[in-house]
N, CA, C and O atoms as a MOPAC input file, in Angstrom:
PM7 MOZYME 1SCF
protein

 N     97.93700 1   128.94700 1   131.32100 1
 C     98.86000 1   128.66400 1   130.23300 1
 C     99.12400 1   127.16500 1   130.16800 1
 O     99.28200 1   126.50100 1   131.19300 1
 N     99.16800 1   126.65100 1   128.95600 1
 C     99.40200 1   125.22200 1   128.78300 1
 C    100.84100 1   124.86700 1   129.11600 1
 O    101.76600 1   125.66500 1   128.96500 1
 N    100.98300 1   123.65200 1   129.56800 1
 C    102.31400 1   123.11800 1   129.82300 1
 C    103.00300 1   122.91000 1   128.46900 1
 O    102.45600 1   122.21300 1   127.61400 1
 N    104.18200 1   123.49000 1   128.25100 1
 C    104.86800 1   123.34800 1   126.96300 1
 C    105.13800 1   121.89200 1   126.58600 1
 O    105.08500 1   121.53500 1   125.41000 1
 N    105.42500 1   121.06100 1   127.57500 1
 C    105.69000 1   119.65300 1   127.29800 1
 C    104.44700 1   118.96700 1   126.73600 1
 O    104.54100 1   118.16600 1   125.80600 1
 N    103.29300 1   119.28400 1   127.29900 1
 C    102.03800 1   118.71200 1   126.79200 1
 C    101.75300 1   119.20600 1   125.37800 1
 O    101.25000 1   118.45500 1   124.54200 1
 N    102.07300 1   120.46300 1   125.11600 1
 C    101.87300 1   121.00000 1   123.77200 1
 C    102.75400 1   120.27600 1   122.76500 1
 O    102.31000 1   119.95600 1   121.66300 1
 N    103.98300 1   120.02100 1   123.13500 1
 C    104.90900 1   119.30600 1   122.24600 1
 C    104.43100 1   117.87600 1   122.03200 1
 O    104.45300 1   117.37300 1   120.90800 1
 N    103.99600 1   117.21800 1   123.11000 1
 C    103.47600 1   115.85400 1   122.97700 1
 C    102.25600 1   115.83500 1   122.05900 1
 O    102.09100 1   114.92000 1   121.25200 1
 N    101.41500 1   116.84000 1   122.18800 1
 C    100.23600 1   116.93900 1   121.32600 1
 C    100.63000 1   117.11700 1   119.86500 1
 O    100.04100 1   116.50100 1   118.97700 1
 N    101.62400 1   117.95700 1   119.62200 1
 C    102.10000 1   118.16200 1   118.24900 1
 C    102.67800 1   116.87500 1   117.66600 1
 O    102.44300 1   116.56300 1   116.49900 1
 N    103.41900 1   116.14000 1   118.46000 1
 C    103.98500 1   114.86600 1   118.00000 1
 C    102.86800 1   113.88300 1   117.67200 1
 O    102.90400 1   113.20900 1   116.64300 1
 N    101.88900 1   113.80900 1   118.54500 1
 C    100.75000 1   112.91300 1   118.31600 1
 C    100.00500 1   113.30500 1   117.04900 1
 O     99.65700 1   112.44700 1   116.23700 1
 N     99.76100 1   114.59100 1   116.88000 1
 C     99.06200 1   115.06500 1   115.68800 1
 C     99.87500 1   114.77600 1   114.43000 1
 O     99.31100 1   114.42500 1   113.39400 1
 N    101.17700 1   114.92000 1   114.51200 1
 C    102.04600 1   114.64000 1   113.36300 1
 C    101.97700 1   113.16900 1   112.97600 1
 O    101.94700 1   112.83300 1   111.79200 1
 N    101.95000 1   112.29400 1   113.97700 1
 C    101.84000 1   110.85800 1   113.69500 1
 C    100.50500 1   110.54400 1   113.04200 1
 O    100.44300 1   109.76500 1   112.09000 1
 N     99.43500 1   111.14900 1   113.55000 1
 C     98.10700 1   110.93400 1   112.97900 1
 C     98.05600 1   111.43600 1   111.53600 1
 O     97.44900 1   110.80000 1   110.67400 1
 N     98.68800 1   112.56500 1   111.28100 1
 C     98.73200 1   113.10600 1   109.93200 1
 C     99.49400 1   112.16400 1   109.00600 1
 O     99.10500 1   111.97800 1   107.85300 1
 N    100.57000 1   111.57300 1   109.50200 1
 C    101.33100 1   110.61300 1   108.70800 1
 C    100.49400 1   109.40100 1   108.34200 1
 O    100.53200 1   108.94200 1   107.20100 1
 N     99.74600 1   108.88600 1   109.28700 1
 C     98.86700 1   107.73400 1   109.03400 1
 C     97.78200 1   108.12200 1   108.03000 1
 O     97.49600 1   107.36900 1   107.09900 1
 N     97.18700 1   109.28300 1   108.21600 1
 C     96.14400 1   109.73200 1   107.30100 1
 C     96.70300 1   109.91600 1   105.88900 1
 O     96.03500 1   109.60000 1   104.90500 1
 N     97.90300 1   110.41600 1   105.80000 1
 C     98.54600 1   110.60600 1   104.50300 1
 C     98.78100 1   109.27300 1   103.80100 1
 O     98.54800 1   109.15500 1   102.59800 1
 N     99.23800 1   108.27400 1   104.54200 1
 C     99.44400 1   106.93900 1   103.96800 1
 C     98.12000 1   106.33900 1   103.52100 1
 O     98.04600 1   105.73200 1   102.45200 1
 N     97.07600 1   106.50000 1   104.32400 1
 C     95.75600 1   105.98600 1   103.95900 1
 C     95.23700 1   106.67100 1   102.69800 1
 O     94.65200 1   106.02900 1   101.82500 1
 N     95.45500 1   107.97300 1   102.61500 1
 C     95.02000 1   108.72100 1   101.44000 1
 C     95.76400 1   108.24100 1   100.19900 1
 O     95.15900 1   108.04800 1    99.14500 1
 N     97.06400 1   108.04900 1   100.32100 1
 C     97.86000 1   107.56600 1    99.19100 1
 C     97.38700 1   106.18600 1    98.73900 1
 O     97.31400 1   105.91400 1    97.54100 1
 N     97.07000 1   105.32400 1    99.68900 1
 C     96.56600 1   103.99100 1    99.34400 1
 C     95.21800 1   104.09500 1    98.63000 1
 O     94.95600 1   103.34600 1    97.68900 1
 N     94.37300 1   105.00900 1    99.06700 1
 C     93.07000 1   105.20000 1    98.42600 1
 C     93.22700 1   105.73300 1    97.00400 1
 O     92.50900 1   105.31500 1    96.09500 1
 N     94.15700 1   106.64900 1    96.81800 1
 C     94.41500 1   107.18400 1    95.47700 1
 C     94.90400 1   106.06600 1    94.55900 1
 O     94.49600 1   105.99100 1    93.40100 1
 N     95.76900 1   105.20600 1    95.06700 1
 C     96.26400 1   104.07900 1    94.27400 1
 C     95.11700 1   103.16100 1    93.86700 1
 O     95.04000 1   102.72700 1    92.71800 1
 N     94.22700 1   102.86700 1    94.81100 1
 C     93.06800 1   102.02100 1    94.49300 1
 C     92.16600 1   102.68300 1    93.44700 1
 O     91.65400 1   102.01300 1    92.55000 1
 N     91.97900 1   103.97800 1    93.56600 1
 C     91.16200 1   104.70800 1    92.60100 1
 C     91.79900 1   104.66200 1    91.21600 1
 O     91.10900 1   104.44900 1    90.21800 1
 N     93.10200 1   104.85900 1    91.15600 1
 C     93.80600 1   104.78400 1    89.86900 1
 C     93.65800 1   103.40100 1    89.24500 1
 O     93.45700 1   103.28200 1    88.03600 1
 N     93.75500 1   102.35900 1    90.06400 1
 C     93.58300 1   100.99300 1    89.56900 1
 C     92.16700 1   100.77900 1    89.03900 1
 O     91.97500 1   100.16200 1    87.99100 1
 N     91.19300 1   101.28700 1    89.76000 1
 C     89.80000 1   101.13400 1    89.33400 1
 C     89.55700 1   101.86500 1    88.01500 1
 O     88.87200 1   101.34600 1    87.13500 1
 N     90.10600 1   103.04500 1    87.88000 1
 C     89.94900 1   103.80400 1    86.63800 1
 C     90.60300 1   103.06200 1    85.48000 1
 O     90.03400 1   102.97600 1    84.39100 1
 N     91.79300 1   102.52900 1    85.71200 1
 C     92.49100 1   101.77200 1    84.67300 1
 C     91.67800 1   100.55700 1    84.24600 1
 O     91.59500 1   100.24900 1    83.05700 1
 N     91.08300 1    99.87100 1    85.20800 1
 C     90.30000 1    98.67500 1    84.89600 1
 C     89.01700 1    98.99300 1    84.15100 1
 O     88.57700 1    98.20500 1    83.31400 1
 N     88.41100 1   100.13400 1    84.44100 1
 C     87.13600 1   100.47200 1    83.80800 1
 C     87.29700 1   101.30600 1    82.54100 1
 O     86.32100 1   101.53700 1    81.82700 1
 N     88.50000 1   101.75500 1    82.25600 1
 C     88.71400 1   102.63000 1    81.10500 1
 C     88.21400 1   102.02800 1    79.79300 1
 O     87.57700 1   102.74100 1    79.01800 1
 N     88.47400 1   100.74300 1    79.50600 1
 C     87.94300 1   100.19000 1    78.24900 1
 C     86.41300 1   100.28500 1    78.14800 1
 O     85.88400 1   100.58600 1    77.07800 1
 N     85.71600 1   100.03500 1    79.23300 1
 C     84.25800 1   100.13100 1    79.22800 1
 C     83.81100 1   101.58400 1    79.02900 1
 O     82.85300 1   101.85200 1    78.30400 1
 N     84.50400 1   102.50400 1    79.66800 1
 C     84.16200 1   103.91700 1    79.51000 1
 C     84.39300 1   104.37100 1    78.07200 1
 O     83.58500 1   105.11000 1    77.51100 1
 N     85.49100 1   103.92800 1    77.48500 1
 C     85.77900 1   104.26800 1    76.09000 1
 C     84.69900 1   103.71400 1    75.17100 1
 O     84.25300 1   104.39700 1    74.25000 1
 N     84.28000 1   102.47900 1    75.42000 1
 C     83.24100 1   101.85200 1    74.59400 1
 C     81.92300 1   102.60900 1    74.73100 1
 O     81.20900 1   102.80200 1    73.74600 1
 N     81.60600 1   103.02900 1    75.92500 1
 C     80.36300 1   103.78900 1    76.14100 1
 C     80.40900 1   105.12000 1    75.37600 1
 O     79.39900 1   105.56300 1    74.82900 1
 N     81.57800 1   105.74400 1    75.34500 1
 C     81.72100 1   107.01500 1    74.62700 1
 C     81.52300 1   106.80400 1    73.12500 1
 O     80.92300 1   107.64100 1    72.45200 1
 N     82.02300 1   105.69400 1    72.60700 1
 C     81.87800 1   105.40700 1    71.17900 1
 C     80.41800 1   105.22300 1    70.79600 1
 O     80.00500 1   105.59400 1    69.69800 1
 N     79.64200 1   104.65200 1    71.70100 1
 C     78.24600 1   104.33000 1    71.41700 1
 C     77.28700 1   105.48100 1    71.68200 1
 O     76.07300 1   105.29000 1    71.60300 1
 N     77.77500 1   106.63000 1    71.98400 1
 C     76.90200 1   107.77500 1    72.25400 1
 C     76.27300 1   108.29300 1    71.01500 1
 O     75.50900 1   109.25600 1    71.06600 1

């Protein structure tokens, strides 16, 4: 049987890692939104020329 203290420490560590991953994901989504906003005029122009 696992030591309960080690299990709790593992859960805390995993929670911290999840928090970091969540922040990284949010930053990536923001960058993607910025890229889409910047390229939208070109995409619109390409659609017009179809």
